[in-house]
ZALUMKE-925587 format. One record per residue (C-alpha): x, y, z. Coordinates in nm, 3 decimals, padded with zeros to 5 digits. Example, Ala and Ser with C-alpha at 12.3 -4.5 7.8 and 13.67 -1.06 7.14 Angstrom:
ZALUMKE-925587
px: 01.230 | py: -00.450 | pz: 00.780 $
px: 01.367 | py: -00.106 | pz: 00.714 $
END
This chain:
ZALUMKE-925587
px: 00.000 | py: 00.000 | pz: 00.000 $
px: 00.282 | py: 00.240 | pz: 00.091 $
px: 00.454 | py: 00.164 | pz: -00.241 $
px: 00.139 | py: 00.257 | pz: -00.440 $
px: 00.101 | py: 00.586 | pz: -00.253 $
px: 00.468 | py: 00.670 | pz: -00.308 $
px: 00.442 | py: 00.597 | pz: -00.682 $
px: 00.125 | py: 00.809 | pz: -00.706 $
px: 00.296 | py: 01.102 | pz: -00.531 $
px: 00.600 | py: 01.079 | pz: -00.758 $
px: 00.381 | py: 01.078 | pz: -01.070 $
px: 00.181 | py: 01.373 | pz: -00.934 $
px: 00.498 | py: 01.576 | pz: -00.872 $
px: 00.627 | py: 01.499 | pz: -01.224 $
px: 00.296 | py: 01.607 | pz: -01.380 $
px: 00.286 | py: 01.931 | pz: -01.179 $
px: 00.644 | py: 02.028 | pz: -01.259 $
px: 00.605 | py: 01.920 | pz: -01.622 $
px: 00.296 | py: 02.137 | pz: -01.666 $
px: 00.472 | py: 02.431 | pz: -01.501 $
px: 00.773 | py: 02.388 | pz: -01.731 $
px: 00.557 | py: 02.371 | pz: -02.044 $
px: 00.357 | py: 02.679 | pz: -01.947 $
px: 00.677 | py: 02.875 | pz: -01.878 $
px: 00.810 | py: 02.763 | pz: -02.214 $
px: 00.511 | py: 02.925 | pz: -02.390 $
px: 00.565 | py: 03.265 | pz: -02.223 $
px: 00.642 | py: 03.590 | pz: -02.405 $
px: 00.937 | py: 03.633 | pz: -02.639 $
px: 00.921 | py: 03.996 | pz: -02.759 $
px: 00.984 | py: 04.067 | pz: -03.124 $
px: 01.112 | py: 04.389 | pz: -03.273 $
px: 00.999 | py: 04.309 | pz: -03.624 $
px: 00.661 | py: 04.444 | pz: -03.736 $
px: 00.615 | py: 04.325 | pz: -04.093 $
px: 00.295 | py: 04.307 | pz: -04.288 $
px: 00.278 | py: 04.008 | pz: -04.519 $
px: -00.023 | py: 03.873 | pz: -04.702 $
px: -00.200 | py: 03.584 | pz: -04.535 $
px: -00.436 | py: 03.315 | pz: -04.655 $
px: -00.690 | py: 03.413 | pz: -04.387 $
px: -01.014 | py: 03.580 | pz: -04.493 $
px: -01.067 | py: 03.949 | pz: -04.427 $
px: -01.310 | py: 04.067 | pz: -04.162 $
px: -01.388 | py: 04.392 | pz: -04.343 $
px: -01.228 | py: 04.480 | pz: -04.675 $
px: -01.320 | py: 04.847 | pz: -04.640 $
px: -01.135 | py: 04.911 | pz: -04.315 $
px: -00.764 | py: 04.994 | pz: -04.348 $
px: -00.505 | py: 05.022 | pz: -04.075 $
px: -00.380 | py: 05.345 | pz: -04.224 $
px: -00.574 | py: 05.607 | pz: -04.419 $
px: -00.264 | py: 05.808 | pz: -04.520 $
px: -00.062 | py: 05.744 | pz: -04.836 $
px: 00.188 | py: 05.461 | pz: -04.800 $
px: 00.512 | py: 05.445 | pz: -04.997 $
px: 00.712 | py: 05.149 | pz: -05.122 $
px: 01.037 | py: 05.147 | pz: -04.920 $
px: 01.252 | py: 05.039 | pz: -05.215 $
px: 01.113 | py: 05.257 | pz: -05.496 $
px: 00.964 | py: 05.543 | pz: -05.290 $
px: 00.647 | py: 05.528 | pz: -05.501 $
px: 00.293 | py: 05.547 | pz: -05.363 $
px: 00.130 | py: 05.214 | pz: -05.284 $
px: -00.236 | py: 05.159 | pz: -05.369 $
px: -00.421 | py: 05.200 | pz: -05.037 $
px: -00.658 | py: 04.918 | pz: -05.134 $
px: -00.362 | py: 04.682 | pz: -05.088 $
px: -00.317 | py: 04.786 | pz: -04.724 $
px: -00.375 | py: 04.490 | pz: -04.495 $
px: -00.697 | py: 04.483 | pz: -04.298 $
px: -00.758 | py: 04.321 | pz: -03.961 $
px: -00.854 | py: 03.955 | pz: -03.985 $
px: -01.036 | py: 03.707 | pz: -03.764 $
px: -00.874 | py: 03.373 | pz: -03.690 $
px: -01.041 | py: 03.077 | pz: -03.521 $
px: -00.900 | py: 02.843 | pz: -03.259 $
px: -01.120 | py: 02.546 | pz: -03.166 $
px: -01.113 | py: 02.412 | pz: -02.811 $
px: -01.210 | py: 02.044 | pz: -02.771 $
px: -01.177 | py: 01.785 | pz: -02.495 $
px: -00.824 | py: 01.723 | pz: -02.628 $
px: -00.705 | py: 02.087 | pz: -02.615 $
px: -00.668 | py: 02.382 | pz: -02.852 $
px: -00.650 | py: 02.334 | pz: -03.229 $
px: -00.447 | py: 02.493 | pz: -03.378 $
px: -00.230 | py: 02.516 | pz: -03.072 $
px: -00.001 | py: 02.771 | pz: -03.241 $
px: -00.097 | py: 03.036 | pz: -03.497 $
px: 00.074 | py: 03.341 | pz: -03.644 $
px: -00.127 | py: 03.661 | pz: -03.688 $
px: -00.073 | py: 04.034 | pz: -03.739 $
px: -00.105 | py: 04.314 | pz: -03.483 $
px: -00.471 | py: 04.420 | pz: -03.482 $
px: -00.604 | py: 04.075 | pz: -03.576 $
px: -00.867 | py: 03.903 | pz: -03.363 $
px: -00.866 | py: 03.541 | pz: -03.250 $
px: -01.201 | py: 03.374 | pz: -03.178 $
px: -01.174 | py: 03.083 | pz: -02.934 $
px: -01.466 | py: 02.841 | pz: -02.993 $
px: -01.553 | py: 02.599 | pz: -02.710 $
px: -01.650 | py: 02.271 | pz: -02.874 $
px: -01.557 | py: 02.062 | pz: -02.570 $
px: -01.783 | py: 01.899 | pz: -02.315 $
px: -01.659 | py: 02.126 | pz: -02.035 $
px: -01.563 | py: 02.485 | pz: -01.958 $
px: -01.303 | py: 02.690 | pz: -02.145 $
px: -01.134 | py: 02.987 | pz: -01.976 $
px: -00.866 | py: 03.106 | pz: -02.217 $
px: -00.600 | py: 03.320 | pz: -02.050 $
px: -00.247 | py: 03.447 | pz: -02.101 $
px: 00.042 | py: 03.255 | pz: -01.949 $
px: 00.143 | py: 03.207 | pz: -01.661 $
px: -00.106 | py: 03.008 | pz: -01.461 $
px: -00.258 | py: 03.109 | pz: -01.223 $
px: -00.175 | py: 03.483 | pz: -01.247 $
px: -00.227 | py: 03.542 | pz: -01.625 $
px: 00.025 | py: 03.831 | pz: -01.617 $
px: 00.235 | py: 03.780 | pz: -01.931 $
px: 00.030 | py: 03.979 | pz: -02.187 $
px: -00.097 | py: 04.271 | pz: -01.979 $
px: 00.147 | py: 04.280 | pz: -01.688 $
px: -00.144 | py: 04.274 | pz: -01.442 $
px: -00.259 | py: 03.982 | pz: -01.231 $
px: -00.588 | py: 03.798 | pz: -01.256 $
px: -00.714 | py: 03.980 | pz: -00.948 $
px: -00.616 | py: 04.319 | pz: -01.098 $
px: -00.768 | py: 04.285 | pz: -01.446 $
px: -01.078 | py: 04.067 | pz: -01.401 $
px: -01.339 | py: 04.142 | pz: -01.503 $
px: -01.166 | py: 04.278 | pz: -01.816 $
px: -01.432 | py: 04.517 | pz: -01.944 $
px: -01.193 | py: 04.684 | pz: -02.192 $
px: -01.058 | py: 04.357 | pz: -02.342 $
px: -00.688 | py: 04.435 | pz: -02.305 $
px: -00.563 | py: 04.163 | pz: -02.070 $
px: -00.584 | py: 03.848 | pz: -02.291 $
px: -00.787 | py: 03.683 | pz: -02.016 $
px: -01.140 | py: 03.557 | pz: -02.062 $
px: -01.193 | py: 03.609 | pz: -01.685 $
px: -01.466 | py: 03.345 | pz: -01.677 $
px: -01.543 | py: 03.003 | pz: -01.815 $
px: -01.729 | py: 02.969 | pz: -02.146 $
px: -01.970 | py: 02.679 | pz: -02.154 $
px: -01.973 | py: 02.427 | pz: -02.440 $
px: -02.094 | py: 02.598 | pz: -02.759 $
px: -01.989 | py: 02.946 | pz: -02.644 $
px: -01.694 | py: 03.148 | pz: -02.773 $
px: -01.465 | py: 03.431 | pz: -02.667 $
px: -01.259 | py: 03.662 | pz: -02.886 $
px: -00.956 | py: 03.882 | pz: -02.825 $
px: -00.787 | py: 04.144 | pz: -03.045 $
px: -00.407 | py: 04.142 | pz: -03.018 $
px: -00.252 | py: 04.490 | pz: -03.009 $
px: 00.104 | py: 04.389 | pz: -02.911 $
px: 00.366 | py: 04.204 | pz: -03.115 $
px: 00.526 | py: 03.903 | pz: -02.949 $
px: 00.482 | py: 03.535 | pz: -02.876 $
px: 00.196 | py: 03.496 | pz: -02.632 $
px: 00.152 | py: 03.167 | pz: -02.450 $
px: -00.198 | py: 03.087 | pz: -02.327 $
px: -00.379 | py: 02.810 | pz: -02.141 $
px: -00.720 | py: 02.695 | pz: -02.026 $
px: -00.750 | py: 02.813 | pz: -01.665 $
px: -01.003 | py: 02.533 | pz: -01.604 $
px: -00.775 | py: 02.260 | pz: -01.747 $
px: -00.418 | py: 02.391 | pz: -01.725 $
px: -00.254 | py: 02.113 | pz: -01.926 $
px: -00.429 | py: 02.252 | pz: -02.238 $
px: -00.227 | py: 02.540 | pz: -02.381 $
px: -00.108 | py: 02.707 | pz: -02.700 $
px: 00.071 | py: 03.008 | pz: -02.846 $
px: -00.029 | py: 03.312 | pz: -03.052 $
px: 00.258 | py: 03.467 | pz: -03.249 $
px: 00.177 | py: 03.830 | pz: -03.328 $
px: 00.391 | py: 03.999 | pz: -03.594 $
END
């Protein structure tokens, strides 16, 4: 009996430290590059541009057609009983990610690190929830099966996230 309890405790410690390591691994890695490249994602609104002023080609110094300016896009991440899919996506600053809960339980998507959720906004869960201005990358509550939550990314970087309800489910949003 003692041997079974000891083995259970060892496995529990390994799982806890492994989860902590993986969540730390998906933390922020700031980027200094802010490029705008075409994507295969569909546009949210083709009439809305990031910039209404005239843009110029950096190499030829000629005006660029403003209709070619990139527009914010919506991307979808599906949450199931097995975790987030896709677990890593690359988007542009200003794009929105919609997290769809298609699992049989709750989904509380939040920035790394668990349990504080401080990496994206620099504020703790207690400081930014409820997030009425949507700037903390923290859902602040659990979405039931069939519900969704969306967040618009305004900062470049690599942003690890997790399900606060089931912390071994996590992913990464790379914002360029």
